[in-house]
Every structure is written in structure tokens, then in C-alpha cells.
C-alpha positions in Angstrom: 110.8 34.0 124.9 107.6 33.5 121.9 107.4 37.8 122.6 110.8 38.1 122.3 111.1 36.9 118.7 107.7 38.3 117.6 108.5 39.8 114.4 105.6 42.5 112.9 104.5 41.7 109.5 102.4 44.2 107.2 99.6 42.2 107.2 98.8 41.6 110.8 99.6 45.7 110.9 96.7 46.0 107.9 94.1 43.9 110.1 94.6 45.3 112.4 94.4 48.9 111.5 90.9 47.6 109.3 89.9 46.0 112.1 90.0 49.5 114.4 88.7 51.5 111.4 85.6 49.6 110.7 84.6 48.4 114.5 83.6 52.4 116.1 82.8 50.7 119.2 86.8 50.2 119.7 87.8 52.8 121.8 91.9 51.5 121.4 94.4 49.3 119.6 95.3 47.5 122.2 91.2 46.2 122.8 91.9 43.7 119.8 94.9 42.3 121.3 92.7 39.0 122.5 91.4 38.9 118.9 94.7 38.2 117.2 96.0 36.8 120.4 98.9 39.3 121.5 100.2 39.5 124.5 101.8 42.9 125.5 104.7 42.9 124.4 104.1 41.8 121.1 100.7 44.1 121.1 103.2 47.3 122.0 105.0 46.5 118.7 102.1 45.8 116.8 100.5 49.6 118.1 103.7 50.7 117.6 104.1 50.0 113.9 100.4 51.0 113.2 101.4 54.4 115.0 104.6 54.4 112.5 102.6 53.6 109.3 99.7 55.5 109.9 100.2 58.9 111.8 99.9 57.6 115.6 98.1 61.5 116.1 95.7 60.5 113.7 95.3 56.9 115.6 94.3 58.8 119.3 92.5 61.6 117.8 90.3 59.1 116.5 90.2 56.9 119.9 89.5 59.5 121.6 86.2 61.2 119.4 84.8 57.5 120.1 85.0 58.0 124.0 83.7 61.1 123.5 80.7 60.1 121.4 79.9 57.4 124.1 80.5 59.3 127.3 77.7 61.7 125.3 75.4 58.6 125.0 75.7 57.7 129.0 75.4 60.9 130.0 72.1 61.9 128.1 70.2 58.2 129.0 70.3 56.5 132.7 74.7 56.5 133.4 75.4 59.4 136.1 78.9 59.2 137.1 79.7 59.4 141.1 81.3 62.3 142.6 84.5 60.2 142.9 84.8 59.7 139.4 83.8 63.2 138.7 86.9 63.6 140.5 89.3 62.0 139.3 88.3 63.1 135.6 88.5 66.9 136.7 91.6 66.7 138.2 93.2 64.4 134.9 91.3 67.0 132.8 92.9 70.4 134.2 96.8 68.2 134.4 96.5 67.6 131.2 95.4 70.6 129.4 97.9 73.0 131.5 100.5 70.6 130.5 99.0 70.7 127.5 97.7 73.8 125.7 98.6 72.2 122.6 95.6 69.6 122.8 92.7 72.3 123.4 93.3 73.6 119.7 93.1 69.2 118.6 89.7 68.9 121.0 87.8 71.7 119.4 88.8 71.3 115.6 88.1 67.7 116.2 85.0 68.8 117.9 83.6 70.4 114.9 84.4 67.9 112.9 82.6 65.4 114.4 79.3 67.0 116.1 79.9 70.6 114.1 76.7 70.6 112.0 76.4 74.0 110.8 73.6 75.7 113.9 70.8 78.0 112.9 70.6 81.4 114.6 67.8 80.2 116.1 69.7 77.3 117.8 72.3 79.3 119.0 70.1 81.7 120.5 68.4 78.6 122.4 71.2 77.1 122.9 72.5 80.5 124.9 69.3 80.9 126.5 69.4 77.9 128.2 72.7 79.0 129.6 72.5 82.2 131.2 72.9 82.7 134.5 74.4 79.0 135.2 78.1 79.4 136.5 81.1 77.5 135.3 83.3 75.5 137.1 87.1 76.2 137.4 88.1 73.7 135.2 85.8 74.8 132.5 87.0 78.4 133.1 90.8 77.1 133.2 90.1 75.3 129.3 88.3 78.7 128.1 90.6 81.0 128.9 93.6 78.6 127.7 91.9 78.3 124.3 91.3 82.1 123.6 95.0 82.9 124.7 96.4 84.9 122.0 93.0 85.7 120.0 92.1 88.8 119.0 88.8 89.7 119.9 86.5 90.9 117.1 84.4 94.3 116.6 81.8 92.4 117.6 82.8 90.9 120.4 84.4 94.4 121.8 81.1 95.9 121.7 79.1 92.9 123.2 81.8 94.2 126.4 80.7 97.5 126.5 77.5 96.5 127.2 76.7 97.0 130.8 75.6 93.7 132.5 72.8 95.6 134.6 70.5 95.7 130.9 68.3 92.7 131.8 64.6 91.5 131.1 62.8 92.4 134.4 61.9 89.6 137.2 57.9 89.4 135.9 55.9 91.4 133.4 52.3 93.4 134.2 49.0 92.7 132.3 47.9 96.1 130.7 45.5 96.7 133.0 48.1 96.5 136.2 50.2 98.8 134.5 47.1 101.2 133.4 46.1 101.0 137.7 49.7 102.1 138.2 49.6 104.8 135.8 46.7 106.3 136.8 47.4 106.1 140.5 51.0 107.6 140.4 49.7 110.6 138.4 47.0 111.8 140.7 49.6 111.1 143.8 51.9 113.6 141.5 48.4 115.7 141.5 48.3 116.0 145.2 52.0 116.1 145.6 52.1 112.9 148.5 54.4 111.0 146.1 56.3 108.2 148.1 58.7 106.8 146.3 58.8 102.8 146.2 62.1 102.1 144.9 65.7 104.2 145.1 68.3 102.7 143.2 71.5 102.1 145.2 73.3 103.9 143.2 70.8 107.1 144.1 71.4 105.9 147.5 75.4 106.1 147.1 75.4 109.2 144.8 73.0 111.1 147.9 75.3 109.2 151.0 78.9 111.0 149.2 76.9 114.6 148.8 76.4 114.5 152.7 79.8 113.6 153.0 81.0 116.8 151.7 78.3 118.9 154.6 75.4 119.5 151.7 72.0 119.2 152.7 70.0 116.5 150.8 66.1 116.0 149.6 65.6 113.2 148.0 62.5 112.3 145.7 62.3 116.3 145.2 58.5 117.1 143.7 58.0 120.2 141.2 54.6 120.0 139.8 54.0 117.2 141.4 56.4 114.9 139.5 59.3 113.7 141.8 62.9 114.9 140.7 65.6 112.2 142.4 67.8 114.2 144.6 67.6 117.8 145.2 71.1 119.3 146.5 69.4 122.0 148.8 72.7 124.3 149.4 73.4 124.8 145.4 69.9 124.6 144.2 71.0 121.8 142.0 68.7 118.9 141.0 70.3 115.7 139.7 68.4 112.7 138.2 69.8 109.3 138.4 69.0 107.1 135.3 69.2 103.6 134.5 70.7 102.5 131.3 67.7 100.0 131.1 64.8 102.2 132.8 65.6 105.4 131.2 67.2 104.1 128.3 70.7 105.2 127.6 71.5 106.3 124.3 75.1 104.4 124.2 73.0 101.5 124.4 69.2 101.8 122.9 68.9 102.8 119.5 65.3 105.6 119.0 63.4 102.3 117.5 64.4 99.6 119.1 61.9 97.8 120.9 63.3 94.0 122.1 66.6 93.9 124.3 67.7 90.1 124.8 64.5 88.3 125.6 62.7 91.5 126.8 60.0 93.0 125.0 60.2 96.6 125.6 56.8 98.7 126.4 57.5 101.9 124.4 60.3 102.9 122.2 63.7 104.5 123.6 62.6 108.2 121.6 59.0 108.3 123.7 61.0 107.9 126.8 64.4 110.7 126.1 61.2 113.0 125.4 60.1 112.2 128.8 63.2 112.9 130.4 63.7 115.9 128.0 60.5 117.0 129.5 61.3 116.7 132.9 64.4 118.4 132.5 62.4 121.9 130.9 60.3 121.5 133.9 62.9 121.9 136.4 64.9 124.6 134.5 61.5 126.7 134.2 60.8 127.1 137.8 64.9 128.1 138.0 66.9 124.9 139.0 70.3 123.7 137.8 69.8 119.9 137.0 72.0 117.4 135.9 71.7 113.6 134.9 74.2 111.0 135.7 73.7 107.4 133.5 74.0 104.6 135.8 76.8 103.2 133.1 78.9 106.0 133.9 78.3 106.5 138.0 79.2 102.6 138.3 82.7 102.6 135.6 83.9 105.8 137.3 86.8 105.2 139.9 86.9 107.7 142.3 83.0 108.4 143.1 83.5 111.6 145.4 86.1 113.0 142.8 83.2 112.4 140.5 81.0 114.6 142.8 83.5 117.1 143.1 83.8 118.3 139.2 79.8 118.0 139.4 79.9 120.8 141.8 82.7 122.9 140.2 80.4 123.6 136.5 76.7 123.6 138.1 75.0 125.1 141.0 75.6 128.3 142.8 
């Protein structure tokens, strides 16, 4: 009966709100019920009065911020949630974001205000590299998709999407001594005419298989003056060079003075690689061969590779 006759005064509303704002360890107004000897019904009346006076959304955002800060501290310490807890959080988050996508912007904006100090470019790069190669789960992808929905891409973002994913840092870096030794041995093999390919790319093999399916004879790693060419189509006297985006420095993605690509240190300038490629093309023409270059990016983006090869044969070769 006491709760039914309880009248909310301005003093108790102000006192409860002041305590809530001043004590950052309080995650919700209901935490203060015991302090003011409030039951569930009278406490609800006080809470609704606070919402009406100070703004319900502001109070909830403040409470959510404190929970987020607390959880971050726990995760970075010794606390580790159980698998069952993680599953409950996942289901709850998925339901919340799907039913109320507008809350994503509120949470993102709140996060920027709470944690969003301006990061230096060095810090941004370090953070990006630490996440490189890691896969996002379905819940994270859903949140990112809803948050970006309807937003136009910047020109810088559009340009980055055109860069092929195959432009990556090699898995290891050889010493200068090893590079010189390999170079010396390879040049000697070229002179002796005993060059043996140590690696043939997936695209090159795929291209040759399509040409063979058309009934043409193919010779891989064909030598001219000791220098290897990727593929010779014997019936058309046509040489085909399959140039990888990274190793042959596709001009669409590599400026001529470039010495870095992401974290990768390039051993020579792009213009030097292009010059060597041009010398190889001129050598083939000097010996009477028709020659074309297929770039890795064009091949991988081609929707119909068989038609791509047919168009090449229409315009090249005898």
C-alpha cells in the first residue's frame, strides 16, 4: 500500500540524478533504489520522472557508456567470458542491431565522444596492420553493413577497392647475398639453355589449358637467347607473357618511382621493371615472333576467359 501512495518529489528526483551522474561506477538508476529505500514500483516512478526531466535517451546512453568502459577494462584484465556468455551476447546484439539499426549511429557517436581521441597516422597504420588477415564473424559483418548502409563511398575508398588483393608483401625477404647468388645461377642457366621453371602461376596454367582445349600446341617456358617466355602457341607463332600485378608492376597500381607498397619494401623501381619487360618484348619481335602481354588483374576480372582468348587470337598471330 505504501508504494501505491508514493509521491515523487522534485528533491528525490534531483538527488537520485545527482548521485547517478557523480558516481561513474553506477550502471543504472535502479542501482540506487536501496540507498533511498525505494521499492520496485516507487523506484520505477522515480526513474520515469528522471527520464521525463533529464531526457530518457541521454540517461540510457550514459549508462551504456559506463557498461562499455567497464567491459573493456575486464577484457583487458584477467576476466574472460565463458562460451555460454559470449553466445548470449551474440544473440542479444544481433537482435538489437537488426531491430533497431538507428542505435548503431548512436553507439558509434557515443564511442567517438567517450574513447575517440584523435589518433595519429602512425597509430592508425599500426592498428590496421594488427588486424590484417583476421576474419570477422557474422555479427560484426552485420553491424558494419548496417552502419554503412546508404552512405556514399569516398573517392579514396573507391580507388582502394580497385587495387587487386593479390598485391601483398612476399612471405619472406631474401638477403642480398642470396639474391645475387640466385641471379648469377639463373643468368648462367639462360646462357646454357637449361632454364627450368621453378614456379608457374595459377593464371598462366589456366590460360594454357584453355588454349589447349581449342586444339593448339603449347610450349611453356619457351627460350629465346636463353631468356624464358611464359607460353608459345606454336600454331600461331605467338608468345604470351602472363604478367603478375606485383612482380611486373602493373602501371595502373604502381607509380614509376614507387619503392614501397604497404609494408612491402620493393627492391627496384617500377620503371626499371618496365624497361626490362620492354627489352624482352623487343627481343621476341627481333626473332620474328608475335607477342602479347596478359595482365593478372585483367585475367582475374574477366567474366569469360574463353572469349578473352578467342579475341586475342583474332587480332594476333598468323
